N, C-alpha and C positions, 0 to 999 in steps of 0.2 A: 485587519488582522495581518501580522507580520509573516515573513517567510518562515521563520523558525516555528512560530505557532501553527501555521498551516501544515508544515511538514510533520510536526509532532501530532497534530490531529489526524492526519492520514495514517501515520505509522502506528501510533498507540491507540487511537480511538477507533478508527475504521478497520484497519488491517488486524491489529491485535494478535500478532503471532504468539505472544506470551499466554494468551487465553486458549489458543488452539493446541499448541505443542507445549506440554508441561515438561520442564527440564529439572534435573537435579544437579547438574554440573555447571560450573560457571563458564566453562569453555563453550558449552552448547548455547548458553544464553547470549554470549558475546557473538557467536556465529549467527544466531537468529536476529540480533539487533543489526548486524552488518547487512544481512540479507534484506531485512525490512527497509533499511536506509537506501539500499541500492534499488529496491523495487519502487519505493516512493519517488526517488530521484528520476528513475526512468519514466514514471507516469507524469511527473511535473514537466519534464523535458518534452515528452510527447504532446502534452496538453498545450505547451507553448508553441511548438513548431509544426505540429501535424494537425490540420483542420479536422481530421476524423475524430480526434480525441478532445477537441475543444468542447467545453461544456458550459451550461448555464449554472448559476448558483443553486438552482433548485434541484438539479440532477447530478451533482458532483459525486455523490456516493455511488449511485448506480453506474455511472461511467467509469469510476475507479475500479469497481468490481468487474466490469466487462473487460477493462484493460488487463487486470490481474489474471482473469481466467483465460485471456488470449495468450498471455505469456506462460501460464501454468494451467493447462487444461485439466490436470488431475485434481484441482481443487474442487471440493464438494460445493454444491449449490447452497447448502445451509450455513456455510462459513460466513 
């Protein structure tokens, strides 16, 4: 799996901000996409350079959510 595919999987498949926050204005959609890109980039960098966030292939989704909730503690557990 390439870097672009992996990034898209985290941003669109797992994070899925477009499913959580419904928008009607294109400006808000652009802001959500930029926020999602920044969040996934931060996770991928942390995974690469910080042993705490290194993960096995079997647990990547769980570790991604743990990282996301560390940055944004107000996220709901059901997201």
